[in-house]
C-alpha positions in Angstrom: 52.4 -9.0 34.5 53.0 -10.7 31.2 52.3 -9.0 27.8 50.3 -10.7 24.7 49.8 -9.7 21.3 46.1 -9.4 20.1 45.7 -9.2 16.7 43.1 -7.5 14.9 42.7 -8.9 11.1 39.6 -7.2 10.2 40.3 -3.4 11.5 39.2 -1.2 8.9 42.6 0.3 8.7 44.2 -3.1 7.6 45.7 -5.9 9.5 47.6 -4.7 12.8 48.5 -6.1 15.8 48.2 -4.7 19.6 50.2 -5.3 22.9 47.9 -5.9 25.8 48.6 -7.1 29.2 47.8 -10.7 30.0 44.9 -9.6 32.5 43.5 -7.6 30.0 43.4 -10.6 27.4 41.5 -12.3 30.3 38.6 -9.8 30.9 38.3 -9.4 27.0 37.7 -13.1 26.7 35.6 -13.3 29.7 33.1 -10.5 28.3 33.2 -12.2 25.0 31.6 -15.4 26.6 29.2 -13.6 28.7 27.8 -11.0 26.6 25.6 -11.6 23.5 27.0 -11.3 20.2 26.6 -8.2 18.2 25.2 -8.9 14.6 27.2 -7.3 11.6 26.1 -4.1 10.5 24.6 -5.2 7.3 22.5 -7.5 9.3 20.8 -4.8 11.5 17.7 -4.1 10.0 16.5 -0.3 10.1 13.4 0.7 11.4 11.0 2.6 9.2 11.3 6.2 10.8 8.0 7.9 11.7 7.2 11.1 9.8 3.6 12.2 11.2 2.2 11.8 14.9 -0.6 9.5 13.8 -3.6 9.4 15.7 -5.7 6.4 16.0 -9.8 7.3 14.7 -12.5 6.0 17.2 -13.3 3.3 14.5 -9.9 1.8 15.0 -11.0 0.3 18.6 -13.7 -1.9 16.8 -11.0 -3.6 14.4 -9.3 -6.7 15.3 -7.1 -6.9 12.0 -6.2 -3.5 11.0 -5.5 0.0 12.3 -7.1 3.4 10.8 -5.0 6.4 11.8 -4.8 10.1 10.6 -2.6 12.9 10.8 -2.4 16.3 8.4 -5.0 15.1 6.1 -3.6 11.7 5.3 -5.7 8.6 6.5 -3.5 5.5 6.8 -5.0 2.0 6.9 -2.3 -0.7 8.4 -3.0 -4.5 8.0 -2.2 -5.3 11.4 -1.5 -9.4 11.1 2.3 -9.4 11.4 2.2 -12.8 12.7 0.9 -14.0 9.3 2.9 -11.5 7.0 -0.4 -9.4 7.0 -2.0 -12.1 5.3 -5.9 -11.2 4.9 -8.9 -13.0 5.8 -12.3 -12.2 5.5 -12.4 -10.2 8.6 -9.5 -8.4 7.4 -10.9 -7.4 4.1 -14.3 -6.3 5.7 -12.3 -4.0 8.2 -10.5 -2.6 5.4 -13.4 -2.0 3.4 -15.0 -0.1 6.5 -12.1 1.8 6.9 -11.7 2.9 3.2 -15.4 4.2 3.5 -14.8 6.1 6.2 -11.6 7.6 4.8 -13.6 8.3 1.6 -16.5 10.4 3.5 -14.4 12.4 5.9 -13.9 15.9 4.5 -10.6 16.2 6.8 -8.9 13.1 4.6 -7.4 14.2 1.2 -5.2 11.0 0.6 -5.0 7.4 1.9 -2.2 5.6 2.6 -2.3 1.4 2.6 0.3 -0.4 4.3 1.1 -3.5 6.5 2.3 -3.5 9.8 6.0 -3.7 10.4 9.0 -4.0 7.7 8.7 -7.8 6.7 5.5 -7.6 4.7 2.9 -5.4 3.1 0.9 -8.4 2.4 1.1 -11.6 1.8 -2.2 -12.4 0.1 -4.8 -14.6 1.5 -4.4 -16.3 4.2 -4.6 -19.8 3.2 -5.0 -21.4 6.7 -8.8 -20.3 6.4 -9.2 -21.2 2.5 -12.0 -23.6 2.4 -13.1 -26.2 -0.2 -16.4 -24.5 -1.3 -15.1 -21.7 -3.1 -13.5 -18.9 -0.6 -11.9 -18.1 2.5 -14.0 -18.8 5.4 -14.9 -16.4 8.1 -15.3 -17.0 11.7 -18.9 -18.4 11.1 -17.8 -20.8 8.3 -19.0 -18.8 5.6 -16.9 -18.7 2.5 -16.0 -15.0 1.1 -13.9 -13.7 -1.8 -14.6 -10.1 -0.5 -11.3 -8.9 -1.6 -12.5 -8.3 -5.1 -15.1 -5.6 -3.3 -12.1 -4.1 -1.8 -10.5 -3.9 -5.1 -13.0 -2.1 -6.8 -13.6 -0.1 -3.8 -10.0 1.4 -4.0 -10.3 2.3 -7.7 -13.6 4.2 -7.2 -12.8 5.9 -4.0 -12.4 9.5 -5.7 -9.3 10.2 -3.4 -5.9 8.9 -4.2 -4.6 5.7 -2.6 -1.0 5.1 -2.0 0.4 1.8 -1.0 3.4 2.2 1.2 5.2 -1.2 0.5 8.0 -2.6 3.0 8.6 -6.4 2.5 6.7 -8.9 0.6 3.9 -7.9 -1.8 2.9 -11.5 -3.0 -0.1 -12.9 -4.4 -3.4 -11.1 -3.4 -1.0 -8.5 -1.6 0.6 -7.9 -4.8 -2.9 -7.4 -6.6 -3.9 -5.0 -3.5 -0.7 -2.5 -4.1 -1.5 -2.8 -8.1 -4.8 -1.3 -7.5 -3.8 1.5 -5.9 -3.1 5.0 -7.5 0.8 5.1 -6.5 3.3 2.6 -5.1 6.2 3.7 -2.8 8.5 1.0 -2.3 11.1 0.3 0.3 14.5 -1.3 -1.0 13.4 -4.6 0.8 10.2 -4.8 -1.1 9.8 -8.1 -2.9 6.7 -8.3 -5.6 5.1 -11.5 -7.1 2.1 -13.6 -7.8 1.9 -17.2 -6.2 -1.6 -18.3 -7.2 -0.7 -21.0 -9.7 1.8 -22.3 -7.1 -1.1 -22.4 -4.5 -4.1 -23.6 -7.0 -5.2 -20.2 -7.3 -5.4 -17.1 -10.0 -6.7 -13.5 -10.5 -8.1 -13.3 -14.2 -9.5 -10.2 -13.5 -7.6 -7.0 -12.4 -4.9 -8.9 -11.3 -4.0 -9.9 -15.0 -5.7 -7.2 -17.2 -4.5 -4.4 -15.2 -1.0 -5.7 -14.7 -1.0 -6.1 -18.4 -1.8 -2.6 -18.8 0.8 -1.3 -16.1 3.9 -2.9 -17.3 3.1 -4.8 -20.7 1.8 -8.1 -21.7 4.9 -10.1 -22.0 6.1 -9.1 -18.4 2.5 -9.5 -16.9 2.3 -13.2 -18.2 6.0 -13.8 -17.2 5.0 -12.7 -13.2 1.8 -15.2 -13.5 3.4 -18.0 -15.6 6.5 -18.2 -13.6 5.4 -17.1 -10.1 8.8 -15.5 -9.7 9.6 -12.8 -7.0 11.3 -9.7 -7.7 13.2 -7.2 -5.9 12.1 -3.4 -5.6 15.0 -2.5 -8.2 13.2 -4.8 -10.6 10.0 -3.8 -9.7 11.1 -0.1 -10.6 12.5 -1.0 -13.7 9.5 -2.7 -14.9 7.0 0.3 -14.0 5.6 -1.7 -11.2 6.0 1.0 -8.6 6.8 4.6 -8.7 9.9 4.8 -6.8 12.2 2.9 -4.4 13.5 4.7 -1.0 15.9 3.1 1.9 13.7 1.5 4.4 14.3 3.8 6.8 12.7 6.6 4.6 9.9 4.8 3.3 7.2 7.0 5.6 9.1 10.1 5.0 8.8 9.6 1.4 5.2 8.6 1.3 4.0 11.4 3.3 6.0 13.8 0.9 4.2 12.5 -2.2 0.9 12.8 0.0 1.7 16.3 1.0 2.5 17.0 -3.0 -1.1 15.8 -3.7 -2.9 17.7 -0.6 -1.7 21.0 -2.6 -3.7 19.9 -5.8 -7.2 20.5 -6.5 -9.4 18.0 -5.2 -11.8 17.6 -7.8 -9.2 17.8 -10.5 -7.5 14.8 -8.8 -10.9 12.9 -8.6 -11.7 13.4 -12.2 -8.5 12.3 -13.4 -8.4 9.3 -11.4 -12.0 8.3 -12.9 -10.6 9.0 -16.2 -7.5 6.7 -15.9 -10.1 3.8 -14.5 -12.8 4.3 -17.1 -10.4 2.9 -19.6 -9.9 -0.5 -17.7 -13.2 -0.6 -16.0 -15.5 -0.8 -19.0 -19.1 0.5 -18.5 -18.7 0.7 -14.8 -15.6 3.0 -15.0 -17.5 5.0 -17.7 -20.2 5.3 -15.4 -17.8 6.5 -12.5 -16.3 9.2 -14.8 -19.7 10.5 -15.9 -21.2 10.5 -12.3 -18.2 12.6 -11.4 -19.0 15.2 -14.5 -22.7 15.3 -13.5 -21.6 16.5 -10.1 -19.5 19.0 -11.7 -22.4 20.5 -14.0 -24.8 20.5 -10.5 -22.4 23.3 -9.2 -22.6 25.3 -12.4 -25.1 28.1 -13.0 -26.4 26.3 -16.0 -27.2 23.2 -13.9 -28.8 25.2 -11.1 -31.2 26.8 -13.6 -32.8 23.7 -14.5 -33.4 22.6 -11.0 -34.7 26.1 -9.7 -37.1 26.2 -12.4 -38.5 23.1 -11.4 -38.9 23.9 -7.9 -40.1 27.5 -9.2 -42.9 25.9 -11.5 -41.7 27.6 -14.6 -39.7 27.2 -17.6 -36.1 27.3 -17.4 -34.3 29.8 -19.4 -31.1 28.3 -21.0 -30.9 31.1 -23.4 -28.1 33.2 -21.3 -25.8 30.2 -21.5 -23.5 29.9 -24.4 -23.3 27.1 -26.6 -19.8 26.4 -26.8 -17.7 25.2 -30.1 
C-alpha cells in the first residue's frame, strides 16, 4: 500500500503536511465528491434563540398575514409574509390594527412587541405588487388603501409600550413602522433606510417630522434625499435604535427590556408616553395626554366627590380638598 502526502494549507495552526495511505486519499476524494459542501463558518446565519414559550392567541387563527402571540405579560405581533420580506398590503395592516387593539385592551398584556417573521426582514414597507394608480394599495376587492397611517397613529396612542424587534431589513414604510414604536432593539444584521423617492413615494408626515425629532434634521434629510441604507451600528450611532445585539440574542434582549418595563408602574408609563407624543402630535397628542390626566383625576376622592354629589342630588363639598401651590 503506497503512501501520499496530503497538504493542509488552511489549518488554523499553519501549513502542515500529513502522510496518509493511498486508499485513505481515495476515500477522502470520494467523500468530497458525494457530500454537500459545508459553507464557511462566517456564512452560517445564526438563528434567533427563542426566549419565551409563545402561545398563539385565539384571534390569530383568523389572520392570514400576521401572528398574534402571548407569553408572560408580553404580546408579540409578527408580520408573517417572509416570502415578501414582510412587506405589508392592506390586509396585513388591517390585521395589525386588530391585533394591536386586542393587545391594548387585554389586561394581561403590559408590553407589545412588533417584529417580522424570520431573520431577513422586519418589514420592507408597502407591497409594490398591489400598489395601484388610484392613490393607494389595493385590497382583494380592488379598494385602494393607505391604512398604514392609521396603524402608525394607533401605535403612538396605545397606552402600553410598543417595542420594535428588528432583524434584517427595516426599509421604506417598514422603517417608519419601527420609528413610531417606543423602543427599537436591533440585531446586528439589521439594515435601515427610506426608499420612497426611488419608487415614487414619500412620507412627509411622521416619516419625516418624527425622524427629524429623533435623529436631527440633517440626518433625516440625508436618509430621505439619498435613499441609502444604514447598518445597525450606524443606526445606533445616530440614535435611530436603542441597542444592537447579535442576531441570535435578539429575542432574549428584547424580552429583557420588556421584563424591565413590566416591573414599573403602568400608569406612569402610560402618562410619560403620552407626554412624549404630545410634543409631536399637536392638539391630538395634547388631547391624548389630557384624556389620560382626566382618567387619573377620576380615580381621586376629589373627582369622585363631584360625581357622587350629582348622583345623590346634593351640592358637592370640595372644601376638604387642599388648594395646592
